[in-house]
Each structure stands twice: as C-alpha cells, then as structure tokens.
C-alpha positions as CSV (number, residue, x, y, z in Angstrom):
1,M,-29.3,14.6,9.8
2,V,-28.2,15.4,13.3
3,L,-28.7,19.0,12.5
4,T,-32.4,18.3,11.7
5,N,-32.8,18.3,15.6
6,D,-34.1,21.8,16.4
7,V,-31.6,22.1,19.7
8,V,-28.6,21.1,17.8
9,S,-26.7,24.1,16.5
10,E,-23.6,22.6,15.1
11,A,-22.2,18.9,14.6
12,G,-19.2,17.3,13.2
13,T,-18.8,13.7,12.4
14,L,-15.9,11.5,11.6
15,V,-16.5,8.0,9.7
16,T,-13.8,5.4,9.8
17,D,-13.9,1.7,8.5
18,K,-15.9,0.8,11.8
19,Y,-16.6,3.9,13.7
20,V,-18.8,6.8,13.4
21,L,-17.9,9.8,15.9
22,V,-20.3,12.7,16.2
23,A,-19.7,15.7,18.2
24,Y,-22.6,18.2,18.3
25,D,-23.5,21.2,20.1
26,A,-26.9,21.5,21.8
27,Q,-28.9,23.8,24.0
28,A,-31.0,21.7,25.9
29,D,-32.1,20.7,29.6
30,N,-32.2,17.1,28.9
31,R,-28.8,16.0,27.6
32,E,-29.9,12.4,27.6
33,F,-32.9,12.8,25.4
34,V,-30.9,14.8,22.9
35,A,-28.0,12.1,23.1
36,D,-30.7,9.4,22.1
37,Q,-31.9,11.5,19.2
38,V,-28.4,12.2,18.1
39,K,-27.4,8.5,18.2
40,R,-30.4,7.5,16.3
41,S,-29.8,9.9,13.7
42,A,-26.4,8.7,13.1
43,L,-27.7,4.9,13.3
44,S,-30.2,5.7,10.6
45,I,-27.8,6.4,7.8
46,V,-25.0,4.0,8.5
47,P,-24.9,0.2,8.0
48,R,-25.6,-1.7,11.2
49,Y,-21.9,-2.8,11.5
50,Y,-20.7,0.6,12.6
51,E,-20.4,1.4,16.1
52,V,-21.6,5.2,16.8
53,Y,-20.2,7.2,19.4
54,I,-21.4,10.7,20.4
55,T,-20.5,13.8,22.6
56,D,-22.0,17.0,23.4
57,D,-18.5,18.1,24.6
58,P,-17.4,21.2,22.0
59,E,-13.6,20.2,22.7
60,H,-14.4,17.0,20.7
61,F,-15.1,19.1,17.7
62,D,-10.9,19.7,17.4
63,E,-10.5,16.0,18.2
64,I,-12.7,14.7,15.1
65,E,-10.9,17.4,13.0
66,R,-7.5,16.1,13.8
67,F,-8.2,12.8,12.5
68,Q,-9.7,13.9,9.0
69,N,-6.3,14.1,7.2
70,L,-4.7,10.8,8.8
71,T,-4.6,7.6,7.4
72,S,-5.0,4.2,8.7
73,E,-1.1,3.8,8.5
74,A,-0.4,6.8,10.7
75,P,1.5,5.9,13.8
76,N,-0.8,5.2,17.0
77,M,-3.9,6.2,14.8
78,D,-5.9,3.2,16.2
79,G,-4.6,4.3,19.9
80,S,-5.7,7.8,19.3
81,L,-8.8,6.9,18.0
82,E,-9.7,4.5,20.8
83,Q,-8.6,7.1,23.4
84,T,-11.1,9.7,21.8
85,I,-13.9,7.2,21.9
86,E,-13.2,6.3,25.7
87,E,-13.3,10.2,26.5
88,M,-16.7,10.5,24.5
89,T,-18.2,7.8,26.2
90,L,-17.1,8.9,29.6
91,L,-17.8,12.4,29.5
92,S,-21.2,12.4,27.4
93,P,-24.3,10.3,27.5
94,Q,-24.6,7.9,24.6
95,G,-28.4,8.0,24.4
96,E,-30.8,5.4,25.4
97,Y,-30.9,3.5,22.3
98,N,-29.6,-0.1,22.6
99,E,-29.3,-2.5,19.4
100,R,-29.3,-5.4,21.5
101,T,-32.9,-4.9,22.9
102,D,-34.2,-3.0,19.5
103,D,-36.7,-5.6,18.0
104,N,-36.6,-4.3,14.8
105,I,-32.7,-4.9,14.4
106,N,-33.2,-8.4,15.8
107,I,-35.8,-9.0,13.2
108,M,-33.6,-7.6,10.3
109,Q,-30.6,-9.7,11.7
110,E,-32.9,-12.8,11.3
111,K,-34.0,-11.8,8.0
112,Q,-30.3,-11.3,6.8
113,R,-29.3,-14.9,8.4
114,R,-32.1,-16.4,6.6
115,L,-30.9,-15.0,3.2
116,M,-27.4,-16.1,3.7
117,D,-28.3,-19.5,4.6
118,R,-30.1,-19.9,1.0
C-alpha cells in the first residue's frame, strides 16, 4: 500500500503483535506530507489496536530486517524494538494524522462500545 504513493520508491514493514514499523525511501520536498500519507496507508490495512511508527531514514531498513527472524522469546527483544521505535520517532516525521482527533475513529469506537454492551 505504501508503494502506491508516487514518491515512495522502496518500503519495508515489520508487524508484531502490537506494532507496525514502516521504513520507506521517498524523493519529496515535503517530508511531513509524505509521512502523513505513509502512516495513513499503514493504518488503513491494520486493526486499530496497532501502533504505527514510520521512518524515512534508510538505515532503518536494516533494523526492520534484523527483527524478521527473531521470536518474542529472544533476549531483550522488547528493549531492542522499543529502542528502534524511539529512534524512528525522534529522527523522522510521524505524519499529521492523529487518532485521538479523527472523528471517524471516534464514531467507530462508539459503535463498537454499543455492540459490546448488548
């Protein structure tokens, strides 16, 4: 989905039990705009309980690839993953999209609550 954006030439994704990490390479003047589009693309295909983190730093392709063969029992897996997420959020724009202010997500969450109360 991320590669459908015209300015994104390469993308790599890691999906865990609660995170989605996306590294991408884009040739664009407006990093924030591209980051917003990439994040929305990722959010559009995963359940809402996932936390999505993105980066346009090409070094993170290797970081994501390094996690592919690890299991949740790997020593310090959580610490390594959290460190990678911290680097991604510090070095790269995360897009303007905010779930807390998205009216559509609030509507869907309310509908889900009403269904659960039945």
